[in-house]
Every structure is written in structure tokens, then in C-alpha cells.
PDBQT receptor file of N, H, CA, C and O in Angstrom, charges set to zero:
ATOM      1  N   MET A   1      77.854  77.686  94.561  1.00  0.00    +0.000 N 
ATOM      2  CA  MET A   1      78.963  78.609  94.570  1.00  0.00    +0.000 C 
ATOM      3  C   MET A   1      78.446  80.010  94.868  1.00  0.00    +0.000 C 
ATOM      4  O   MET A   1      77.430  80.436  94.320  1.00  0.00    +0.000 OA
ATOM      5  N   GLU A   2      79.146  80.714  95.731  1.00  0.00    +0.000 N 
ATOM      6  H   GLU A   2      79.972  80.368  96.176  1.00  0.00    +0.000 HD
ATOM      7  CA  GLU A   2      78.776  82.073  96.106  1.00  0.00    +0.000 C 
ATOM      8  C   GLU A   2      79.165  83.056  95.012  1.00  0.00    +0.000 C 
ATOM      9  O   GLU A   2      80.023  82.771  94.177  1.00  0.00    +0.000 OA
ATOM     10  N   LYS A   3      78.528  84.205  95.030  1.00  0.00    +0.000 N 
ATOM     11  H   LYS A   3      77.831  84.437  95.708  1.00  0.00    +0.000 HD
ATOM     12  CA  LYS A   3      78.766  85.233  94.024  1.00  0.00    +0.000 C 
ATOM     13  C   LYS A   3      80.229  85.688  93.995  1.00  0.00    +0.000 C 
ATOM     14  O   LYS A   3      80.771  85.936  92.918  1.00  0.00    +0.000 OA
ATOM     15  N   ASN A   4      80.868  85.800  95.152  1.00  0.00    +0.000 N 
ATOM     16  H   ASN A   4      80.427  85.599  96.027  1.00  0.00    +0.000 HD
ATOM     17  CA  ASN A   4      82.216  86.338  95.230  1.00  0.00    +0.000 C 
ATOM     18  C   ASN A   4      83.309  85.273  95.275  1.00  0.00    +0.000 C 
ATOM     19  O   ASN A   4      84.468  85.593  95.536  1.00  0.00    +0.000 OA
ATOM     20  N   ASP A   5      82.962  84.027  95.026  1.00  0.00    +0.000 N 
ATOM     21  H   ASP A   5      82.020  83.766  94.813  1.00  0.00    +0.000 HD
ATOM     22  CA  ASP A   5      83.969  82.974  95.018  1.00  0.00    +0.000 C 
ATOM     23  C   ASP A   5      84.910  83.167  93.836  1.00  0.00    +0.000 C 
ATOM     24  O   ASP A   5      84.494  83.560  92.746  1.00  0.00    +0.000 OA
ATOM     25  N   ILE A   6      86.170  82.887  94.073  1.00  0.00    +0.000 N 
ATOM     26  H   ILE A   6      86.508  82.568  94.959  1.00  0.00    +0.000 HD
ATOM     27  CA  ILE A   6      87.169  82.983  93.019  1.00  0.00    +0.000 C 
ATOM     28  C   ILE A   6      87.391  81.592  92.461  1.00  0.00    +0.000 C 
ATOM     29  O   ILE A   6      87.592  80.631  93.204  1.00  0.00    +0.000 OA
ATOM     30  N   ILE A   7      87.353  81.500  91.156  1.00  0.00    +0.000 N 
ATOM     31  H   ILE A   7      87.190  82.280  90.552  1.00  0.00    +0.000 HD
ATOM     32  CA  ILE A   7      87.589  80.223  90.494  1.00  0.00    +0.000 C 
ATOM     33  C   ILE A   7      89.022  80.229  89.981  1.00  0.00    +0.000 C 
ATOM     34  O   ILE A   7      89.398  81.079  89.173  1.00  0.00    +0.000 OA
ATOM     35  N   LEU A   8      89.815  79.281  90.453  1.00  0.00    +0.000 N 
ATOM     36  H   LEU A   8      89.510  78.591  91.110  1.00  0.00    +0.000 HD
ATOM     37  CA  LEU A   8      91.196  79.185  90.013  1.00  0.00    +0.000 C 
ATOM     38  C   LEU A   8      91.301  78.128  88.935  1.00  0.00    +0.000 C 
ATOM     39  O   LEU A   8      90.847  76.996  89.104  1.00  0.00    +0.000 OA
ATOM     40  N   ASN A   9      91.901  78.512  87.835  1.00  0.00    +0.000 N 
ATOM     41  H   ASN A   9      92.269  79.432  87.697  1.00  0.00    +0.000 HD
ATOM     42  CA  ASN A   9      92.129  77.580  86.744  1.00  0.00    +0.000 C 
ATOM     43  C   ASN A   9      93.593  77.169  86.800  1.00  0.00    +0.000 C 
ATOM     44  O   ASN A   9      94.467  77.923  86.371  1.00  0.00    +0.000 OA
ATOM     45  N   THR A  10      93.863  75.996  87.317  1.00  0.00    +0.000 N 
ATOM     46  H   THR A  10      93.153  75.384  87.665  1.00  0.00    +0.000 HD
ATOM     47  CA  THR A  10      95.249  75.547  87.450  1.00  0.00    +0.000 C 
ATOM     48  C   THR A  10      95.785  74.977  86.148  1.00  0.00    +0.000 C 
ATOM     49  O   THR A  10      96.964  74.632  86.069  1.00  0.00    +0.000 OA
ATOM     50  N   ASN A  11      94.960  74.873  85.145  1.00  0.00    +0.000 N 
ATOM     51  H   ASN A  11      94.002  75.153  85.210  1.00  0.00    +0.000 HD
ATOM     52  CA  ASN A  11      95.387  74.328  83.857  1.00  0.00    +0.000 C 
ATOM     53  C   ASN A  11      95.531  75.426  82.810  1.00  0.00    +0.000 C 
ATOM     54  O   ASN A  11      95.233  75.211  81.635  1.00  0.00    +0.000 OA
ATOM     55  N   ARG A  12      95.987  76.604  83.234  1.00  0.00    +0.000 N 
ATOM     56  H   ARG A  12      96.229  76.779  84.188  1.00  0.00    +0.000 HD
ATOM     57  CA  ARG A  12      96.136  77.711  82.286  1.00  0.00    +0.000 C 
ATOM     58  C   ARG A  12      97.178  77.359  81.242  1.00  0.00    +0.000 C 
ATOM     59  O   ARG A  12      98.193  76.730  81.542  1.00  0.00    +0.000 OA
ATOM     60  N   ASP A  13      96.915  77.768  80.031  1.00  0.00    +0.000 N 
ATOM     61  H   ASP A  13      96.091  78.279  79.788  1.00  0.00    +0.000 HD
ATOM     62  CA  ASP A  13      97.898  77.549  78.982  1.00  0.00    +0.000 C 
ATOM     63  C   ASP A  13      98.666  78.838  78.726  1.00  0.00    +0.000 C 
ATOM     64  O   ASP A  13      98.399  79.864  79.350  1.00  0.00    +0.000 OA
ATOM     65  N   ILE A  14      99.604  78.778  77.820  1.00  0.00    +0.000 N 
ATOM     66  H   ILE A  14      99.821  77.944  77.312  1.00  0.00    +0.000 HD
ATOM     67  CA  ILE A  14     100.478  79.923  77.535  1.00  0.00    +0.000 C 
ATOM     68  C   ILE A  14      99.659  81.110  77.030  1.00  0.00    +0.000 C 
ATOM     69  O   ILE A  14      99.946  82.248  77.402  1.00  0.00    +0.000 OA
ATOM     70  N   ALA A  15      98.660  80.877  76.203  1.00  0.00    +0.000 N 
ATOM     71  H   ALA A  15      98.427  79.953  75.901  1.00  0.00    +0.000 HD
ATOM     72  CA  ALA A  15      97.869  81.965  75.636  1.00  0.00    +0.000 C 
ATOM     73  C   ALA A  15      97.153  82.743  76.728  1.00  0.00    +0.000 C 
ATOM     74  O   ALA A  15      97.128  83.973  76.684  1.00  0.00    +0.000 OA
ATOM     75  N   SER A  16      96.575  82.067  77.697  1.00  0.00    +0.000 N 
ATOM     76  H   SER A  16      96.595  81.068  77.733  1.00  0.00    +0.000 HD
ATOM     77  CA  SER A  16      95.864  82.780  78.752  1.00  0.00    +0.000 C 
ATOM     78  C   SER A  16      96.844  83.539  79.641  1.00  0.00    +0.000 C 
ATOM     79  O   SER A  16      96.509  84.612  80.142  1.00  0.00    +0.000 OA
ATOM     80  N   GLU A  17      98.027  83.015  79.845  1.00  0.00    +0.000 N 
ATOM     81  H   GLU A  17      98.300  82.143  79.438  1.00  0.00    +0.000 HD
ATOM     82  CA  GLU A  17      99.058  83.716  80.618  1.00  0.00    +0.000 C 
ATOM     83  C   GLU A  17      99.497  84.977  79.881  1.00  0.00    +0.000 C 
ATOM     84  O   GLU A  17      99.667  86.030  80.494  1.00  0.00    +0.000 OA
ATOM     85  N   ASP A  18      99.681  84.871  78.574  1.00  0.00    +0.000 N 
ATOM     86  H   ASP A  18      99.544  84.015  78.076  1.00  0.00    +0.000 HD
ATOM     87  CA  ASP A  18     100.049  86.038  77.770  1.00  0.00    +0.000 C 
ATOM     88  C   ASP A  18      98.929  87.072  77.774  1.00  0.00    +0.000 C 
ATOM     89  O   ASP A  18      99.187  88.274  77.836  1.00  0.00    +0.000 OA
ATOM     90  N   THR A  19      97.696  86.606  77.710  1.00  0.00    +0.000 N 
ATOM     91  H   THR A  19      97.486  85.629  77.661  1.00  0.00    +0.000 HD
ATOM     92  CA  THR A  19      96.549  87.517  77.750  1.00  0.00    +0.000 C 
ATOM     93  C   THR A  19      96.511  88.252  79.083  1.00  0.00    +0.000 C 
ATOM     94  O   THR A  19      96.299  89.464  79.122  1.00  0.00    +0.000 OA
ATOM     95  N   TYR A  20      96.713  87.528  80.161  1.00  0.00    +0.000 N 
ATOM     96  H   TYR A  20      96.885  86.544  80.129  1.00  0.00    +0.000 HD
ATOM     97  CA  TYR A  20      96.736  88.136  81.494  1.00  0.00    +0.000 C 
ATOM     98  C   TYR A  20      97.814  89.213  81.569  1.00  0.00    +0.000 C 
ATOM     99  O   TYR A  20      97.563  90.320  82.047  1.00  0.00    +0.000 OA
ATOM    100  N   LYS A  21      99.009  88.885  81.097  1.00  0.00    +0.000 N 
ATOM    101  H   LYS A  21      99.213  87.986  80.709  1.00  0.00    +0.000 HD
ATOM    102  CA  LYS A  21     100.113  89.847  81.157  1.00  0.00    +0.000 C 
ATOM    103  C   LYS A  21      99.816  91.077  80.315  1.00  0.00    +0.000 C 
ATOM    104  O   LYS A  21     100.151  92.193  80.712  1.00  0.00    +0.000 OA
ATOM    105  N   ALA A  22      99.191  90.889  79.158  1.00  0.00    +0.000 N 
ATOM    106  H   ALA A  22      98.919  89.982  78.836  1.00  0.00    +0.000 HD
ATOM    107  CA  ALA A  22      98.844  92.021  78.299  1.00  0.00    +0.000 C 
ATOM    108  C   ALA A  22      97.811  92.918  78.972  1.00  0.00    +0.000 C 
ATOM    109  O   ALA A  22      97.966  94.139  78.988  1.00  0.00    +0.000 OA
ATOM    110  N   VAL A  23      96.766  92.323  79.523  1.00  0.00    +0.000 N 
ATOM    111  H   VAL A  23      96.641  91.331  79.510  1.00  0.00    +0.000 HD
ATOM    112  CA  VAL A  23      95.715  93.097  80.186  1.00  0.00    +0.000 C 
ATOM    113  C   VAL A  23      96.286  93.817  81.400  1.00  0.00    +0.000 C 
ATOM    114  O   VAL A  23      95.978  94.987  81.632  1.00  0.00    +0.000 OA
ATOM    115  N   ARG A  24      97.114  93.127  82.173  1.00  0.00    +0.000 N 
ATOM    116  H   ARG A  24      97.364  92.177  81.985  1.00  0.00    +0.000 HD
ATOM    117  CA  ARG A  24      97.742  93.758  83.335  1.00  0.00    +0.000 C 
ATOM    118  C   ARG A  24      98.598  94.938  82.902  1.00  0.00    +0.000 C 
ATOM    119  O   ARG A  24      98.607  95.974  83.566  1.00  0.00    +0.000 OA
ATOM    120  N   GLY A  25      99.310  94.792  81.806  1.00  0.00    +0.000 N 
ATOM    121  H   GLY A  25      99.303  93.950  81.267  1.00  0.00    +0.000 HD
ATOM    122  CA  GLY A  25     100.129  95.882  81.296  1.00  0.00    +0.000 C 
ATOM    123  C   GLY A  25      99.283  97.094  80.931  1.00  0.00    +0.000 C 
ATOM    124  O   GLY A  25      99.668  98.227  81.216  1.00  0.00    +0.000 OA
ATOM    125  N   TYR A  26      98.127  96.863  80.301  1.00  0.00    +0.000 N 
ATOM    126  H   TYR A  26      97.813  95.942  80.070  1.00  0.00    +0.000 HD
ATOM    127  CA  TYR A  26      97.228  97.963  79.950  1.00  0.00    +0.000 C 
ATOM    128  C   TYR A  26      96.735  98.683  81.202  1.00  0.00    +0.000 C 
ATOM    129  O   TYR A  26      96.665  99.911  81.232  1.00  0.00    +0.000 OA
ATOM    130  N   VAL A  27      96.396  97.918  82.226  1.00  0.00    +0.000 N 
ATOM    131  H   VAL A  27      96.453  96.920  82.202  1.00  0.00    +0.000 HD
ATOM    132  CA  VAL A  27      95.890  98.510  83.462  1.00  0.00    +0.000 C 
ATOM    133  C   VAL A  27      96.987  99.327  84.151  1.00  0.00    +0.000 C 
ATOM    134  O   VAL A  27      96.732 100.441  84.609  1.00  0.00    +0.000 OA
ATOM    135  N   VAL A  28      98.184  98.789  84.224  1.00  0.00    +0.000 N 
ATOM    136  H   VAL A  28      98.391  97.884  83.852  1.00  0.00    +0.000 HD
ATOM    137  CA  VAL A  28      99.292  99.500  84.867  1.00  0.00    +0.000 C 
ATOM    138  C   VAL A  28      99.601 100.785  84.102  1.00  0.00    +0.000 C 
ATOM    139  O   VAL A  28      99.824 101.830  84.714  1.00  0.00    +0.000 OA
ATOM    140  N   ASP A  29      99.617 100.719  82.771  1.00  0.00    +0.000 N 
ATOM    141  H   ASP A  29      99.436  99.871  82.273  1.00  0.00    +0.000 HD
ATOM    142  CA  ASP A  29      99.856 101.920  81.966  1.00  0.00    +0.000 C 
ATOM    143  C   ASP A  29      98.774 102.966  82.208  1.00  0.00    +0.000 C 
ATOM    144  O   ASP A  29      99.072 104.154  82.333  1.00  0.00    +0.000 OA
ATOM    145  N   ALA A  30      97.534 102.534  82.274  1.00  0.00    +0.000 N 
ATOM    146  H   ALA A  30      97.291 101.569  82.172  1.00  0.00    +0.000 HD
ATOM    147  CA  ALA A  30      96.426 103.466  82.525  1.00  0.00    +0.000 C 
ATOM    148  C   ALA A  30      96.564 104.104  83.905  1.00  0.00    +0.000 C 
ATOM    149  O   ALA A  30      96.303 105.298  84.060  1.00  0.00    +0.000 OA
ATOM    150  N   GLN A  31      96.968 103.331  84.902  1.00  0.00    +0.000 N 
ATOM    151  H   GLN A  31      97.180 102.362  84.777  1.00  0.00    +0.000 HD
ATOM    152  CA  GLN A  31      97.162 103.880  86.247  1.00  0.00    +0.000 C 
ATOM    153  C   GLN A  31      98.250 104.943  86.249  1.00  0.00    +0.000 C 
ATOM    154  O   GLN A  31      98.116 105.965  86.922  1.00  0.00    +0.000 OA
ATOM    155  N   LYS A  32      99.322 104.712  85.505  1.00  0.00    +0.000 N 
ATOM    156  H   LYS A  32      99.430 103.881  84.959  1.00  0.00    +0.000 HD
ATOM    157  CA  LYS A  32     100.396 105.697  85.418  1.00  0.00    +0.000 C 
ATOM    158  C   LYS A  32      99.900 106.981  84.762  1.00  0.00    +0.000 C 
ATOM    159  O   LYS A  32     100.239 108.078  85.205  1.00  0.00    +0.000 OA
ATOM    160  N   GLN A  33      99.100 106.845  83.709  1.00  0.00    +0.000 N 
ATOM    161  H   GLN A  33      98.825 105.953  83.350  1.00  0.00    +0.000 HD
ATOM    162  CA  GLN A  33      98.555 108.020  83.027  1.00  0.00    +0.000 C 
ATOM    163  C   GLN A  33      97.646 108.816  83.955  1.00  0.00    +0.000 C 
ATOM    164  O   GLN A  33      97.677 110.046  83.957  1.00  0.00    +0.000 OA
ATOM    165  N   VAL A  34      96.845 108.119  84.736  1.00  0.00    +0.000 N 
ATOM    166  H   VAL A  34      96.820 107.119  84.734  1.00  0.00    +0.000 HD
ATOM    167  CA  VAL A  34      95.953 108.794  85.682  1.00  0.00    +0.000 C 
ATOM    168  C   VAL A  34      96.772 109.541  86.731  1.00  0.00    +0.000 C 
ATOM    169  O   VAL A  34      96.442 110.673  87.085  1.00  0.00    +0.000 OA
ATOM    170  N   THR A  35      97.829 108.920  87.225  1.00  0.00    +0.000 N 
ATOM    171  H   THR A  35      98.097 108.000  86.937  1.00  0.00    +0.000 HD
ATOM    172  CA  THR A  35      98.680 109.557  88.220  1.00  0.00    +0.000 C 
ATOM    173  C   THR A  35      99.280 110.846  87.684  1.00  0.00    +0.000 C 
ATOM    174  O   THR A  35      99.288 111.864  88.377  1.00  0.00    +0.000 OA
ATOM    175  N   VAL A  36      99.781 110.811  86.462  1.00  0.00    +0.000 N 
ATOM    176  H   VAL A  36      99.774 109.984  85.899  1.00  0.00    +0.000 HD
ATOM    177  CA  VAL A  36     100.372 112.004  85.856  1.00  0.00    +0.000 C 
ATOM    178  C   VAL A  36      99.326 113.093  85.685  1.00  0.00    +0.000 C 
ATOM    179  O   VAL A  36      99.592 114.261  85.971  1.00  0.00    +0.000 OA
ATOM    180  N   ALA A  37      98.136 112.722  85.221  1.00  0.00    +0.000 N 
ATOM    181  H   ALA A  37      97.919 111.774  84.988  1.00  0.00    +0.000 HD
ATOM    182  CA  ALA A  37      97.075 113.707  85.003  1.00  0.00    +0.000 C 
ATOM    183  C   ALA A  37      96.642 114.356  86.310  1.00  0.00    +0.000 C 
ATOM    184  O   ALA A  37      96.458 115.572  86.369  1.00  0.00    +0.000 OA
ATOM    185  N   VAL A  38      96.479 113.559  87.350  1.00  0.00    +0.000 N 
ATOM    186  H   VAL A  38      96.629 112.572  87.302  1.00  0.00    +0.000 HD
ATOM    187  CA  VAL A  38      96.052 114.092  88.652  1.00  0.00    +0.000 C 
ATOM    188  C   VAL A  38      97.137 115.002  89.222  1.00  0.00    +0.000 C 
ATOM    189  O   VAL A  38      96.837 116.083  89.729  1.00  0.00    +0.000 OA
ATOM    190  N   ASN A  39      98.380 114.577  89.142  1.00  0.00    +0.000 N 
ATOM    191  H   ASN A  39      98.624 113.699  88.730  1.00  0.00    +0.000 HD
ATOM    192  CA  ASN A  39      99.470 115.409  89.661  1.00  0.00    +0.000 C 
ATOM    193  C   ASN A  39      99.530 116.739  88.921  1.00  0.00    +0.000 C 
ATOM    194  O   ASN A  39      99.723 117.781  89.546  1.00  0.00    +0.000 OA
ATOM    195  N   SER A  40      99.370 116.720  87.617  1.00  0.00    +0.000 N 
ATOM    196  H   SER A  40      99.213 115.873  87.110  1.00  0.00    +0.000 HD
ATOM    197  CA  SER A  40      99.381 117.961  86.836  1.00  0.00    +0.000 C 
ATOM    198  C   SER A  40      98.238 118.874  87.250  1.00  0.00    +0.000 C 
ATOM    199  O   SER A  40      98.432 120.077  87.426  1.00  0.00    +0.000 OA
ATOM    200  N   ALA A  41      97.059 118.312  87.406  1.00  0.00    +0.000 N 
ATOM    201  H   ALA A  41      96.901 117.334  87.263  1.00  0.00    +0.000 HD
ATOM    202  CA  ALA A  41      95.894 119.107  87.803  1.00  0.00    +0.000 C 
ATOM    203  C   ALA A  41      96.102 119.705  89.188  1.00  0.00    +0.000 C 
ATOM    204  O   ALA A  41      95.713 120.848  89.428  1.00  0.00    +0.000 OA
ATOM    205  N   MET A  42      96.707 118.955  90.098  1.00  0.00    +0.000 N 
ATOM    206  H   MET A  42      97.023 118.027  89.903  1.00  0.00    +0.000 HD
ATOM    207  CA  MET A  42      96.947 119.473  91.446  1.00  0.00    +0.000 C 
ATOM    208  C   MET A  42      97.956 120.612  91.428  1.00  0.00    +0.000 C 
ATOM    209  O   MET A  42      97.782 121.604  92.136  1.00  0.00    +0.000 OA
ATOM    210  N   VAL A  43      99.004 120.483  90.632  1.00  0.00    +0.000 N 
ATOM    211  H   VAL A  43      99.146 119.677  90.056  1.00  0.00    +0.000 HD
ATOM    212  CA  VAL A  43     100.002 121.548  90.533  1.00  0.00    +0.000 C 
ATOM    213  C   VAL A  43      99.362 122.819  89.999  1.00  0.00    +0.000 C 
ATOM    214  O   VAL A  43      99.611 123.905  90.523  1.00  0.00    +0.000 OA
ATOM    215  N   ILE A  44      98.543 122.698  88.963  1.00  0.00    +0.000 N 
ATOM    216  H   ILE A  44      98.341 121.816  88.537  1.00  0.00    +0.000 HD
ATOM    217  CA  ILE A  44      97.859 123.870  88.399  1.00  0.00    +0.000 C 
ATOM    218  C   ILE A  44      96.927 124.491  89.434  1.00  0.00    +0.000 C 
ATOM    219  O   ILE A  44      96.888 125.712  89.578  1.00  0.00    +0.000 OA
ATOM    220  N   ALA A  45      96.187 123.668  90.146  1.00  0.00    +0.000 N 
ATOM    221  H   ALA A  45      96.219 122.675  90.029  1.00  0.00    +0.000 HD
ATOM    222  CA  ALA A  45      95.267 124.191  91.166  1.00  0.00    +0.000 C 
ATOM    223  C   ALA A  45      96.036 124.919  92.260  1.00  0.00    +0.000 C 
ATOM    224  O   ALA A  45      95.656 126.021  92.655  1.00  0.00    +0.000 OA
ATOM    225  N   TYR A  46      97.116 124.313  92.755  1.00  0.00    +0.000 N 
ATOM    226  H   TYR A  46      97.425 123.417  92.434  1.00  0.00    +0.000 HD
ATOM    227  CA  TYR A  46      97.904 124.956  93.806  1.00  0.00    +0.000 C 
ATOM    228  C   TYR A  46      98.522 126.255  93.308  1.00  0.00    +0.000 C 
ATOM    229  O   TYR A  46      98.587 127.236  94.049  1.00  0.00    +0.000 OA
ATOM    230  N   TRP A  47      98.971 126.268  92.073  1.00  0.00    +0.000 N 
ATOM    231  H   TRP A  47      98.918 125.471  91.471  1.00  0.00    +0.000 HD
ATOM    232  CA  TRP A  47      99.562 127.475  91.499  1.00  0.00    +0.000 C 
ATOM    233  C   TRP A  47      98.511 128.597  91.450  1.00  0.00    +0.000 C 
ATOM    234  O   TRP A  47      98.806 129.747  91.777  1.00  0.00    +0.000 OA
ATOM    235  N   ASN A  48      97.296 128.253  91.041  1.00  0.00    +0.000 N 
ATOM    236  H   ASN A  48      97.057 127.319  90.775  1.00  0.00    +0.000 HD
ATOM    237  CA  ASN A  48      96.228 129.257  90.963  1.00  0.00    +0.000 C 
ATOM    238  C   ASN A  48      95.788 129.739  92.344  1.00  0.00    +0.000 C 
ATOM    239  O   ASN A  48      95.414 130.900  92.507  1.00  0.00    +0.000 OA
ATOM    240  N   ILE A  49      95.832 128.856  93.329  1.00  0.00    +0.000 N 
ATOM    241  H   ILE A  49      96.136 127.913  93.196  1.00  0.00    +0.000 HD
ATOM    242  CA  ILE A  49      95.440 129.225  94.686  1.00  0.00    +0.000 C 
ATOM    243  C   ILE A  49      96.490 130.122  95.308  1.00  0.00    +0.000 C 
ATOM    244  O   ILE A  49      96.148 131.075  96.008  1.00  0.00    +0.000 OA
ATOM    245  N   TRP A  50      97.734 129.843  95.074  1.00  0.00    +0.000 N 
ATOM    246  H   TRP A  50      98.011 129.068  94.505  1.00  0.00    +0.000 HD
ATOM    247  CA  TRP A  50      98.814 130.584  95.693  1.00  0.00    +0.000 C 
ATOM    248  C   TRP A  50      98.927 131.919  95.068  1.00  0.00    +0.000 C 
ATOM    249  O   TRP A  50      99.788 132.710  95.452  1.00  0.00    +0.000 OA
TER     250      TRP A  50
């Protein structure tokens, strides 16, 4: 098996599906927080430049 091969588990149970959804939710929330922080920093920078 190659290093970058993806292993698909077709026998996932409910717990692993719930875990996936929880982890995905954390990642999406973190991405939203990063977006807000970057936008705020850009507004402040543009305000100071102008």
C-alpha cells in the first residue's frame, strides 16, 4: 500500500459516523472563527493605511 492511499471503511458504525460529524463540526467552526479574525484584522489594517 502506498503512503497516500485512502482506506475506506465500508463497515462504519453509528459511533464512528457521529465522531466524524463532531470532528467536522469543530473544523468548520474553527474555519469560521479564522475568517472573522482575518476579516477584522484586514479592516483595521485598511483603516490605519487610509
